[in-house]
N, C-alpha and C positions, 0 to 999 in steps of 0.2 A: 504493500499499499504506499503510494508516494505522496498522498495528500492531494488537495485540490489547488493547483497552482494556476490561477486565473488571470485574465486580462493580459496586459502587456508584459507582465513579469514572466510569463511562460515563453514569450517570444525572445526576451533577453536571455533567458536561460538556454533556450534552444540554440541561439546564436553562439553563445559562449561555449556550450558543451560540444557543439559540432566541430569547433576548431581547436579545442584544448586536447593536449595529450593526456591519456589516462594510464600511461605506462610506458615501458621501454622495451628493449630487446632483452628478454629474460633468457639467460643461458641455463640449460639444464631444467627448464621449467616443466618439461614432460617426464623427466626421469630423476629420481633421487639417488640412484646408484647404490642403494642400500640392500637391494634385493626384495624390498617391500613395495607394495602398491602405493603410489602417491595418493594421499588422502586417508590412508589407514591411520586411525587416530588412537594414540595412547594418551589417556587422560592424566592430568596432574603434571607436576614438575614446575620448575621455575626457569623462565627464559632469561638468560643473562646477556644484557645488551651493553656493548662498549661504545664509547663516544669520546671525542676530544672537545665536544661542546660543553655547555654548562646549563644548569638551572640556576639562574642568577637570583631568583626570588620565588618564594611560595605565594606571594601576594599578587593577584591578577591586576591590581591597580598600579603596580610599578614594574613588573617583570618585562623584559624585552627580548631575552634569548629564545630562540626557536624551541629548544627542548622544554622550557617552562610552559609554552603554550601547548605543546604536545601533552605534557603532564596534565594540564587543566582539562584537556579533552577527555581524559580517562577517569578523572576523579570528580568532575562536576557534570551535571546534566546540561544539555543544550536543547533548545526547542527542535532544531533540525540538524541534520548532518548530510554530507555528500555520500552518494553511492560511488565508491571508489572506481568502479569499472566504467560508469557512464558519465560521471561528474554531474548528474542530475540530483536534485535534492530529495532526501528520503527522511522518513519519520525518525525521531529519537525520543525525546520526552513528549513532544507533540505527536499525536497519532494521526492527525489530519488538520487541515487549515483551509480557509477560504478568505476572499476579499469582497469588500462591498463593490457595487457597480462602478462607483467613481474612483475606486482604487485607494481611497484614503484610510479605510479601516480594515485591519487584518485581524481575524479571529483564529486562535489556535486552540485545539482541544487536546488536553494532556492526559497522560496515563492516570488511571484511577488506582487509589490504594497504595501509592508509592510512599517509601519511607527513606529518610536519610540513614546513614550508617550508624548513627547514635539512637535510632529508633523513632526519632521525631517525624511527623508527617511531612512529606515532600509534595507540595501542591502548586497550582498555578499562582498562588499568592506569593510564593517565594520568587517566581519569575517577575511578577509585576513589581514587587518591592525592589528587586535588583535593578531593573530598568529605571524605575522612578528615582532611585538614589543616585544612579550614574548621571542622570539628567540634572538632578539637583546640584550636584557638585562638579558639573562638567568644566567649569572654569578654574577648578582647583585640583583636589586630590584624585578625581576620576578622569582627568584629562585624557589619559591613554585610551579609555574605552568610550568616551563620549561621542566621537565621530560615528560610532556604529548606530547611534540613535538620532542622527541628523534628521531634522524635519518632524520629529515626533513631538506631539503636543502633550498627550497623556497616555498612561498605560494603566489598565484596570483588570481586576480579576473578579468578575461578577459572582463566581463560585470557585470551588477548589479545583475545578477541572477545565476552566476556560480563561484564556488570556486574550484581551483585546488591545491592540496597539492602534492608536489614532495618529494620523499624520496630517500636517497642514495641507499637503498636496500629495498627489500620487508620486511614488518614488520607484525608480526603475530597478533597484537592487536590494529590496527588502530582505529576501531570504539569505543572500550571501552576507549581509550585515548581521542578521540574527544568528547565522551559523557560527559566528565568531564570538558570541556573547555567552559566557558561562553563567549559569544560574547559581547564585550563592545562597546558603541557608540563612534565612532571615533571622532565625533565633540566635545565630552565632554573630552575624555581622551588624545587626541593628544597633546594639549599644555603641558601636564604633562610629556611627553616623550622627552622633549628638553634636550639637553646636555647629562649628564650621566644617565638620567632618574630617578634620586633619588626620585623626587616628586611622581612618580608612587606608591612608597611604603608608603610615608608619607601622601598622600592624605586622608583626613578625609571622604570624599564622604557622607556628611550629607544628611539626608532625607529632602524633597522628592528626590528620585533617578530617573533619566531618565531610563525608563523601556521599554523593548521589549517583556517581557513575559506576562502571563495572569494577573499578579498583579503588582502593584507598591507599593513601600514602602512609606507610607504617613506620618508616624510618628515613631520616634525611641528615646527611652530613655534607655541608657545601663543599664543592670542588672534589668530592669524593664519591659518594654513592647515594642513590635514592632507591628505597625498596617499596614495592607495591604488592599488596595482597588483595585477593578478591573480596568484593564488598558483598557480604551475605544478604544484605537487604536490597541489592540492585534489582530494579523492576524488569530488566530485560533478560535476554538469554544468558545463561551462565557461561563464562569463558571455559575453555578446555584446560587452561593452565591454573595452577594454584596462585600464581603471581609472577612478577617479573622484577628484575633489578636493572638499574641504569648505573653503570660504572663509568665515572669520568676520569679520563687519563690525561696526564700532563703533557704528553707528546705522542707523536704518531708511532714511534718505534715501540714504545711500551704497549700501545694498543694492539699492534700487529703481533708482538711477542705473546700477548695474552691469548690471542686467537690460536697461534701455533701451539701453545701449551695446553689448550683446552680450558682456559679459565673463563672464556666467554663463549656464547653461542651465536652471536649476531653483532655485526657492526652497522650502526645506523648510517644512512646516507643522505638525509635530507639537507644537511648544511655543507656538503662537500667533505664529509668526515674522512673517507678513505683516500689516502694519498695515491695518486695514479701509479706511482712506482711500486705500490704494494699489491696491485691487481694480480700480477702473475704469481706472487708469493701465496696469495689466498687460493688461487686456483691449484697451486702445487700441493697444498695440504688438503685438497679435496672439497673445499668449500664452494658453494654456489655463489656466483657473482652476477648481480643483476644491474643493468645499466640502461639508460635512455635519456631523452631530453628532460632537463630538470629546470626548476624554478630559481635556483641560486644564481646570484649575480654578484660580481665583485666590483667595487667602485673606488675611485680616488676622490676624496672629499676636500673641497676648498671652502674654508669659512666664508660665508656669504653675508654675515651680519657685521661683525667688528673684529676682523683678524688682528693679530698682533702687529702685522705689517700691512699697511693700508693698500700697498700696490697690488695685493692679491685680489682686489676688487676690480682691477683693470681688465675689461673684456679681451683686449689684445693679448695680455699676459696669459689668460686662461686658454685662449686659442693656441698660443705657442706651446703651452704645457701639453695640450691635447695632441699636438703633432709630434711630441717627443715621447709618446707612449708606443713602444713596439709590442702591440698586442699579439702579433703572430708569434714572436719569440716567446712571449710569456705562456701562450697556449701550448706551444710545442715543448718548451724546456720544463715548465712548472707542471703543466696538466697532461703532457704526453698525448695531445690530441683530443682529450676528453673535455674540451672547452672550445668556445668559439668567440671571436672578437665581438664586443658589444658596442652599441651606440645609444639606443633608446633605453630608458630605465624601466620600462615594462617589458619583460623578457618574451622571446618567441613562443615559449611553452604556454603563454597566456593567449595564444590563438589570435583572433581577430583584434584584440585590444592592442597588440604590439604593432607599432608603426614601422613597416618594412621599408618605408621611403628613407629613413634615417640610416646612414651608413657611418661606420667608424672613421674618424679622421685619419688621413693617410700618415704613416710614419715617415716623417720628412724633417730631419734635423736641420737641413739647409733653410727650409721654410720657417721652422721654429726660430732659428737664429735671426732670420730676416725680420720676422714680426717683432722680436725683442729689440733689435736694432732700430727699427722704425719708431718704436715706442720710446726710444731715448734711454734705454737701460744699457749703459756703456760698461765694458769690462774693466775691472781693476787690474793692477799689476800681476796678480796671481791667477787671472783668467776668470775670476768670479765677477759677475755683473754687479752693479751698484744701483740701488733704488732708494730715493729719499735720504741719501747720505749714509746708507748702511749696505753691507754686502747682502746679496740675495741668497741667504742661507736660512733654511727653515727646518724645524722639527716636523716629523711625520708620525702621528700617533698610530700605533697598530695594536690590535688586540692579540694577546698571546695565543688564544685558542682558534685562530683563523688559519685553516689549512692553506699552505702555499704562500703565506703572506711574506715570509722572510726572503725567499728566493725571488718573488715578484718585486719586492722592494729593491733588491740588489740590481735587478735589470733596469728598473726605472731610475735608480740613483746613478748608474753608469751613464745612461743616456742624457740625464739632466746635467751631468758634469760637462757634457760636450756642448750644452747651450749656455754654460756659465751660471748654472744654478746648483747650489750645494744643498743636498738633503741629508738629514740625519734621522735615523729610525729611533722612535721612542716607544718601545714595546711595554705594554701594561696589561694586566688582566682586564677583562671586558667591562667590569663594573667601574674600575678606576678610569679606564679609558673614556667611557661615556660621561662620567662625572667631570672629567677635564674638558671634554668637548662642550658640554652645555653650560659650564661655568657656575658662578654663584647662584644658588637657589634654582639652578637648572633653567635659567632664563637669560643669562648675560651673553653667552657665546662670544666671549671676548678674551679667552685664555688660551686659544690655539690658533694655528694657521692651516695645517693640512692634516689629513688622516686617511687611512685606508680601512675599508670594512667590507662586509657583504650584506645583502638582503635576501630574504627568502619570501618573495611576494605570495599573495594569495590568489586563488582562481579568479575572483572578480578583482578589477584593478582599483577599486575604490580606496582600499586601505593604502596601497602604495602611492596613490595620488595624494592622499591626505597628509602623508609624511612631510611634504614640502609646502604645506599651507602655513600661514602666519599663526593660526590657532595652535599649531603643534609646538610652539615655543614652550619649553618645559615638559613636553610630552615626547613624541617620537622623533622630533626634528634633530638631526645630527649634522646639520650644515648651517643652521640659522637663516636659511633662505626665506625671504618674505617678499612676495610680489602680489600686490592687490589685484592685478589683472588675472594672474593664475588662480587666485582665490575665487574670483567671479566664475571662472570656467569650472572650478571644482564644484561649486554650488550648482551650476547649470547641469553638469553631467549627472549629478545625483538625482535630479528630478526630471531628467529626459527619459520618457517612457519608450520611445521608438529606439530600438537597439542600434539601427543604422546611424541615426542622428547622434546618439550617445557615443558611438564609435568615433565619429568625426571629431567631437569635442575632446575625447581622450587622446586622439592623435595629435590635436592642436596643442594640448598640454605638454605632451612629450616633446614636441618641437620647441616649445618655449624653454623647457628645461635644458634641452640640447644646446640651444643658443646661449643661455645664461650661464650654463656650466657650474651649478653648485656641486654637481657630480661630473666627473669624466669617467664614463663607464669603461670598464676594462674587459670583462668577459662574462659569458653565460656558461655555467659549469653543468656538465652532465650529472644526473643523479647516479650514484654508484653505491650500492649497498651489498652486503655479503652475509651469508649465514651457513652454519653447519648443515650438512645433509641429514642430520638426525632430527631436524625441525622442518615443518612444512606449514602451509596455510597462509603465507605472507601474500599480501595484495599490494603489488607495486603501483606507485603513482609518480607523478612529476615531483612530489614532495617525499618520495620513498614510501615504504609501507608503514614506518613508525612516524606518524604525522598528526597534524591537528585538523585534518579534514573530517575524520570519522573514527569510530571505535571499532571498525570492522576487523582490521588486522589482529588486534590484541584480544579480541573475542573469538577469533577463528583459528589463530596460530596454535600448533600443537606438536607434541613429539610424534615421531613416526613410529607406529606400532609394529 
């Protein structure tokens, strides 16, 4: 049962789903080489997952790492989820839904008799309270989640099994927004929403967490391990496994050694976790390797608000920097061909939303030098250019858990030296890196010049588009970019029901960002994940099988009987 997706929302979904990849080229997908029939299920056991990413916070109001949002998918209920194979929307806590004729009112009918892991009733009122609270504090502690409820006026729960969301006007991507919104237990979180709601953002939310999803977080040690056990009160189908663990490794070598020694059963691939140099190693130990078009994209960030060095706001300087990026070398040397040069900040795996007319700037050091010469940045005695009386020497912040970032930086550093620009890498853990980027109170954006990071966008482009809006100062913004014209387009795309018209706006927004260059896009990385042949039931997607799209993989994965 897929629910009743009516009016233009169905058209937008059909357009997106028809063009998006729902998987890749799965090696050994038909054979598990264990002598057992694929699909033979052995109940129980704990799936041990390795990652070099992190769960940065257990609080949905502040978390930003991909693994944190995957965790939320499994411990909190959501109204809807994606069908991993078709990328169409499927029921989760909502069993069905419908819209009013004018598209302004969405009614969701929820599971009856559900309970939280602590035994308290899980009802539609929890969903209505969560959304209302996010809207109430959208300019403060709930900034990260507030864009998901753009244009919503009120949310009500007329009874325990009905949620009604009222919009100012018809919105073209309601279900994709709702799919990203965890439903929190009101009896746990309501005391935190007193006064200005500041405690919502500072709440540590330590394990064990009250859960309404198929699993509950039973143990957590930051930068080390997260352990999940099945939630006995889960309202849906019981998983085949007893639980799973997420082991966070400090470096790629330790991760691969753990696989070789049998200490883990799977390496997640949603954030480019598996180093390309390790693919043959994993095949050599008999593991299945799955690969295909992915959503992960790497970017070079230029502070677009108030950099330490003001010349970085110069459009000609940014253009010169873009021509000094040897994306082909990065893709071949760092990613061994498992990545493609990037231009638009919406990736090709997002189908029709990706603007194919945008192409990466040519790697042309002569052109880059000419642009800098024409802009008046003369070389000093040591060959380093001078701007505003100081050498053009900049620190580049890089998160330590980003696969391939060190070698990528070295390539860029060498080429920038040839255009008279000195770069120094400043490697920090992801939390410290983001704190330095966003500055005091996470709104200043005045304490850095350059950074490198990645994004793992969602299926609908709205979230990725929202990152670059002025409203995301103190939220998701990692560049300080603020362009009122861009913001107007963002608002328009959200309420444009016709999918073709919305597509044109989304393309226009990509072109604006391409020209303004808060990001110089580096590459789109294939999703690559791997697992032991003693396990089966993984459902590959452009975000890998361990993802924040749905609960399907972790409720279907099992040991091979």
